[in-house]
N, C-alpha and C positions, 0 to 999 in steps of 0.2 A: 290672713292668707290670701284674701282677694287680690291684694296688690301683687302678690307673687304670681298670680295667674295672668296678669295683664301685660306686664312689661317684659321686654327682652325675650320674646318667644323665638325659639330656634326653628329651623325647618322641620316640618312634621315628619318627614320620612328620610331625611338625609343626615349624614354626619357632618360635623364642622369641617372635617378633612375634605369631604367631597365639595363642600361649598367653597372653601378657600382654594382647593385645587382647580375648580372651575374658573375662578377668577384668574389664577395663574395661567391656565391654558389659554383663556381669552387674550390675556396680555401677550402671551408668547405668539399667538396667531397674528396679532397686530404687528408685532415686531418682525415676524417673518414676511408679512406683506410689505412693510415699509422699508426694511433694511435687511436684505437676505444675508448679509455678512454677520448679523448679530444672532445667529442660531445658538441658543443655549437652552438646555433642559432645566426644569425646576430643580433647585438645589436638593430638595427632598420632598417626598409625598407626605411627610409627617407635619401636621399643623402645629403640634406642640413644640416647645423649645428644647425637647430632649427626646431621644429615640430608643432608649433602653434603660433598664433599672440603674445600671452602672453610670450611664451618661447623666441621667437625672440626678442621681445622688451626688455626683461630682460637682454639679452646678448649684446645688441647693444650699441656701443659708440655713442657719439654725431655726429661724422663724418658720421657714417653709417646711422643714423636717417635722417640727413639733405640730404644725398645722395638719400634716398628714396623719399624725397619731391621734387626732382629735375627732371624735364623733359627737355630733350635736343633734338633738331632736328638733325636727322641723318647727315644732310649736314654740321652741325656745329661742329661735333666731330673732335677734333684735331687728335685723333687716337682712334680706337676702344678700345685700352688698357685703356683709361680713364674711361670706364665703370667700370672696376675693381678698378682702382686707386681711383676713387671718389665715388664708391658705387652707381652709377647712378641707380635710381629706375625706370626710364621710358625713352624711346625714342619715337619720333614720326616722321612720314614723313609728311611734309607740302605739299602743292600743288607742284607737280613736283619733289617730293623727292623720286624718285624711285632708283633702283639699279645703274643706270647710267644716272641720270637726269629724265626727264619726261618719263612716260611710263615704259616699262619693263614687261615681262611675269610673270604670277603667280609663276612659278617655280623659276625665278630669284628673285622675291620678297621673296619667302620662304627661299632661300639660304641666302639672305642678312639678314633677320630677325634672322634666326637661328644662323648665325655667330655672330651677336651682342649679342644674348642671351648667347652664349658660354662664353663670357667675364663676364657676370653677375654671372654665375655659378661658376666662379673661385674665387669669393670673399670669405672672411673668413667664412661667414655663408651660402654662396651659395644661396642667395635670388634671385629668378628669377626676370627679369624686365617685366614691362608692355610695350606693344608697341601700340601706338595710330595712328589713321589715320582718315581723313575726308572722310569716306564712306557715302556720303550724298544723293546720288541717285544711289545706286549700289556701287560697289567697284571701284569708278570712277577714281582712279589714275592708275589702272592697265590695260595694253593693253590686249584686248580680253575679258575683263570682261563685264557683261551685265550692261548697263546704263539705269536706269528707268527714267520716267518723274520726273522732279524736284517737290518738295513738293506742289507747287501751283497747279500742275496738279493732283497730288494724292488727294489733297483736293477737286478738282472738281469731283472726282469719288464718294465721300461720302461713299466709300466702305472700312470699317475698316478691314474686313476679308482679302480683297485684299492687303491692306497696311501691315497687319501682314505677309502675304505670301511674299510680296516683301522684307520685312525686313529679313525674314528667308532665302530667296535666297541670299541676301546681306551678311548675317551672314556666310553662308556656303562658299561663295566666299572669304570673309575676312579670315575665318579659313584656307582656302587653301593657304594663304600666310603667315601663322604663326602669324597673328596679332590677338589680343584679346580685342581690345578697339576701338570703333568707336565714333567719335565726332558727333553723331546724335542720336535722331532727333532734328532739330531746332523746338522748340515750341514757337517761337516768334509769336506775333500777329501784323502783319504789318498793320498800320493804314494810311500810306501815300505811295501811289504807286510810288512816285518819288524815294523812297529808293532803292538802288541797291541790297538789299538783300530780296526784296519782294518775289521773287520766292522760297526762302528757307523756307518760312512759308506756312502752309496749308491753310491759309485764314485769313480774318479780324475778324472772330467770335471766341471768346475764347472757346465756347463749341465745335465747329468743330475742332479747334486746339487740344483741350484736348483729344477728342476721337481718333483722328488720331495719336496723339503723344503716347498715351497708346498702340495703336495697334502696332506701330513701336517698342516700348520698349519690348512688349511681343514677337515680332518676333526676335529681337536681343538676348534677355535674356532667352527666353523660360519660363518655370515654375520657374526657379531659376538659378543663375549662376552655371556653371559647365564646364567640359572640352569641351563640344560641343556647348558652347554659347560664346558670346562676350559681353563686357560691353557696355551698351548704355549710352548716354550723353544727358540730356535735356539742351538745350542752347537757348539763352544766357541770363543768369539771371542778370537783369530783366529789362523789359521796352525798349529793343532794337528796338522794332517795334513801339514805341510811341514817338520817338524823334522829335523835331521840325525842320522844314526846316531852314537852315542857321546856325544851331548850331553844325554842324559836326566838327570833329577834324581829324587830320592826313591829312589835306588838302581836306577833303570831305565836301559836302554840308549838308548832313543829317546823313550819316553813322557815327557811333561812337559819336553821338550827345547827346543832353540834353533832357531828357523827362521832360518837364515842366508841370507836372500833379500832382494832389492831391494824397494823399495816398489812398483815397477812389477809385479813378479811377485806380490807380496802382493795387489795390486789385481786382477790378471788371473786368478789361480787361486783365491784364498781369500776375497776379498770378495764376489764375485757372489751366492753363496747368501744372504748377509746383506742385500744390496740387495733381493733378491727377497722375503726374509722380512719386512723392514720395509715394503716396498711392499704386502705382504699382511697388514699389521697384526698381526704376531706380538706377543704380549703381553709376552714377556720374552726376554732374551738372557743367556746364562751366559758368563762370561769364562773363558778357557783358563788352565790351569796353565803352559802353555808360554811361552817368551820369543820376542821378535822382535829379532834382532841384539843379544842380551845383556840386554835389558830385559824383566822379567817383565810379561806382559800385564795382570796385576791392578793394576799400578801405572802403566800407560801412559795418561796423560791425553790424549795426542794421539789414540790409537786409540779410546778410550772416549768422550771428550767432544767432541773436535774432529771426528773422522770419523763415529762412530756416532750420537751425539746431534745433532751440528751438521750435517755434510754429508748424512748419510742421513736426518736428521730423526726419529730414533727417539724415540717418546714413552712407551714402556713401561718396565718394570723391568729394570735391569741387576743381575744377581745374581752373587755370587762362586761359585766352585766350593768344594767341601768343604775348609775350612781353607786355601783358596788365598791368602788375605790374608797368612797367616803366612809365606809364602815370599818376600814382598817384601823384608823386612829382618829380621835377627835381633833387632832392637829392636822389640818389639811396638807400642809407641807410635808409632814412625815408620811401621811397616807399616800401622797403622790410618789414620793421618793421610793417608798417601800414597794408599791405596785409595779412601777416601771423596772426597778431592780430585780423584782421577783420574776419578771419575764413577760408582763403584759405589754402588747405591742400597740393596741389601739384602745383608748379609753372612751367608753360610752358615758360621756360626762354627766348627764345629757344637757344640763342647763347652763351653769355658770362657766361657759367655755373660755371667756376672757381671763377669768381667774385661774383656770387650769393651765392655760397656755403660759401666762406670766409666771406661774408657780414652777412649772417644769423647766422653763427657760432659766430661771434663777438657780434652780437646783443643778442644772448642767453647768452653768457658768461658775457655780461654787465648787464644782468638782464632786458633788454628791451623787450625780448620775453620770456614768461614763458616756462619752460621745459614741463609743463603740456599741453601747446598748441602744442608743438612739438610731444609729445607722442600721443595726440589725432589724429593729422594728420597721423602719422605713423601707428597707429592702424587701421585707416580707409583704408589705402593703403594696409597693410598686410592682412586685412580681405578679401579684393577683390582678392588678389593673391591666398590665400588659397581657397576661394570659387570657383575660376576659375579652380582649380586643377593644377596650374602652377608648384607647387613644385614637383608634381608627373609626370607631362607631360609638360615640358617647351618648347618642340620643335614642329614644324609644324606636324600636322597629314596629311600626303601626300595623304591620300584617298580623302580628300576634294579638293586637288589641281587640279585633273583631271576634277572636276565638273565646274571649272571656265569657264563661257561662254557657258555652255551646252545648247542643244536644249530645254531641260525642263525648264531651267532658262529663256531662251529667250521667251518661251511661256507665262510665267507669266508677263514679261515686255510688251509683245505685248497686252495682255489683259488690262494691266494698261493704255497703250496708248489709246486704243479704248474707254475705259470707262472714260478717262479724257477729251475727246473732247467735247466742248460745241458748239452747233449749235445756233448761234445768229440770223440767218436769212435764210429762205428757201422759195423762190417763185417758188415752183414746180420743182426745179432743181435736188434735191437729193431725193432718191438715183439714181445714174446713172444706166441706163438700162443695163441689162446683155444680151439682145437680140437685134437684128437689127444691121445695119451697120452705124457707125458714126465715126467721127474723134475728138480726144481730143488733144488740144494744151496745152502744159505744159511749164511753165516758172517761173521766179522769182528767187531771190537770194538764197532762201532756199530750192528749189525743189530737188537739188542733192548735198547737202553739209552736210555731216555727222557731222562735227564740229559745224556748226550753229544749227543743229537739236538737239544737246546735250546741248549746252549752256555752261556757266561757270562751274567751278569745274568739268572739264572733261579732263582727262589725265594731263592737267596742271591747275594751279590755275585759270587763266582767260579764259580757254578754247581756241579753235583755229578754223581754217578753214580747210575743206577738210577731207580726210581720216586719222584722227589723231589716230584712233584705228582700230583694226581688228574685223571682225565678224558682224559689224553693217549693217543695211539696210537703205538707204536713201529713201525718198518718191518716187523719180523717179524710183529707182530700184524696189521698192515694186509695183509700178503701172505697170511696164512692166511685172511683174510676175502675177499680179492679173487681168489684162484686159481680157475681153472676146476675143475670136479669131477673131470675126468680127469687132472689134474696132481697128482703126489705131491711132498711137501716133506720135506726133511731139514735140520734146523738143527744144524750142527756147532759153532756158537758160535766160541769162540777156540781150540778144540782141533782144529786143522785138519790134524794129522799122521796121522790115522787111515786105516783101510782103507775107503774109500767111493768112490763115483763117481756121476756124474749127467750128464744131457743139457745142463743149463744150470747154471752157477755164478753166484751173486750174492754178491759180497764187499763188505761195507759197512765202510769204514774212515774214519779222520779224526783230527782234533785232539781231545784231551781239553779240557774246558772251562777257560776263563781269562777274566779281565777286566783291562782297562787294562794297565799296565806289566808285570804278571805274565805277559802273553802276548807280550812282546817276544821275538823269535826271531832268532838269528844264522844259523840254518841253513834254516828253512822245510822241514825234512826230514820225509818220511814215516817214522814210527817203524819200528824194525827188526821189531817184532812185527807191525805192519800189513803190512810188505813181505813177511814170511813167509806171512802169511795169504793174500795175493793169489797168491803163487807156489803155495802148497799147493792151494788150491781150484781155481785155473785149470788146474793140471796134472792134476787129477782129473775135469775136466768137459769136455764137447765144445765148448761155447760159454761165454764168461765175460763177466760184466758187473761192472765196478767202480764203486761209488758212493762218492764222497768227501764226507764231511761236515766242512766246515772253515770257519773265519772269513775265509779268504783263500786265494790260490793257494799250493799247496805244490809242491815239486820232484818231479814225478810221471813223469819220463821212462821209468823202468823199468816202472812199473805201467801206463802208457799203452801201452807196447809189448806187454806181456803180455795185456792185456784186448782182447776183441773189441768191447766197447762201454765207454765211460767217461763217467760223469755227474758233473758238479759240482753237488752238492746244497746247498752252503753250510751254514747252521745252521738247519734247517727249522722247529724248534719242536715243538709238540705233535701236529701233524696229519700223521702218517706216511702216511696214505692218499693224500695228494697225490702221493706218489712212485709208488705202485702204479697210480694213475689213468693215469699216462703209460706205465709199463712195459708194460702190456697193451694200449696203443693206444686207450683210451677218449678220450684227448686226445693231441695231438701236443706235442712239445717246443716251447717258445716262448722260453725264456730266451736272453739274449745277455750275454756277459761285460761286467761293469761296470768291469773292471780289465784291464790287460795281464797275461798269464800268463807268468812268466819260465821260461826253460829252465835257468837256474842262479841260485843266490842271489847270485852275484857281479854279476848284472845290476842288482840293486837299488841305487838306485831306478830303476824302469823304467816309463815312461808313454808314451802315444800321442804321436807327434810328436817324440820325443827322439832318433831315429835308431837306436835299438837294435832288434834283431830278437827279438821274443818267441817263445815256443813257440806261443802263440795270441794274436792281437792283441785289443785292446779291441773289443768288438762281435761277437766270434766266437761261433758256436753253430750247430749243425746243426738245421734245422727242416724239416718236423716230425720226420723220422727219418733 
């Protein structure tokens, strides 16, 4: 990727239109000075070789059309010149796909994206590319960006205005890196907490998911697509949250599994968020890896074309998931044919793009994929590019770049953290006193670990441990800043067996980061190390608070009994001060459970209205204390 950062750098704050227009104006001025009779205006202010979707489509060859339908991961490009050679319509950065691997600053990202864009603009028609990224809880691949709570925490806030504001912050930080498409929001409806993607959903209730999903779409896309917006993506269509344990694929237990449910259940539980998304003009929809009653969603023409495009009237781009087309059939030709005919408009290949392009071209020439299907797909893609204003402004607006990680943005995330916290138990322990002299003992695996606090999809795909990004605040750092002067602190970390005591113990435990199927869990158990940390600290302090940072409910019966107060903090992100805001009573607890909390893993799947008795029901949460 170093080579991509060096060559063919575009103007830092200008569009290619402006640059070429300036040349034309200068030439015109010279003509006016030398030959007054040769007064002619520029033929067009548009630098590309076409000026509308219809105009572009009418001029495009089959190669150019198929190129537009091709999305390649930046890390798999043989050379950036292939963007021009194969007319690539879109690139993406997957988890860890930064300028030099995982991370990278906003400016480095902008340089990378603008460099790639310069190759697209060298094609015959000069059609700009779309660039996609999984900005799923903030611009979470970029070092120094603000990381919000994962969606399960945002669902706990029940605050749609705040979700829209969070998406606006994310939008501006994404724009600051030259990217115009986020693969968010996930509007899955997780029905089994053992699923490793549970935290990507806003909750188990389709009405909650629908309202929060719409708020996110409005934040990303504004009142309509334009140069100051990014495309949102409702995902993963459809039923990804309804798969059965033991049916997973790609080596997973439930992720990418089979939703063994009737169409009535599919429509009642999993379709409403997409109906709401389409009604609110979501620009793209990503298809799920999962299957519905044994048929892979990526090849399901009924779901994609009949229901989504026909019944719901979706006019945007249907994009595949990462190599999702490959799962349809072991014969790649059949897989490609089936996916495109099913209604997929853009294929996230993401690697062997030359094979995809040649395969689809052969299928069209053989009459197996109608040219009308190709034209429909390309029309949708071009419509988005014109709506975003990419033909006029294809490069990064660097005025946004300086805003990445700003104090104003962090303040929104801090509010999101404090409103996401759910107080499950409080025996007079909270709020902590602001007056008087007392000692707080802090410990646990998650008390001072920013990577753990952020969870998966943070800088890298699976997340990490420690200071994996800049600008964030761990719980321990926040506590040191927030404590009253008369309060003393002792951080015992994970060495909780020692000889110490305190008036208040705060134990911060949780899941270590994971993403997707790697987080599938058959036990939902608190780790033995975490269990010991709770026992150790609570037995050495007079009052004890347990804070759980997790992507879903865990089986907490023992820890709940031990603690005087218990807080579900989800995966809060970079702004740990949102927790101390509430602990000391500056704000009250406001969060409500977005999922049913099981008393045993054997209750899974457990959801409101299914007749099972949870440890805490959907909507539970003590407010304010």
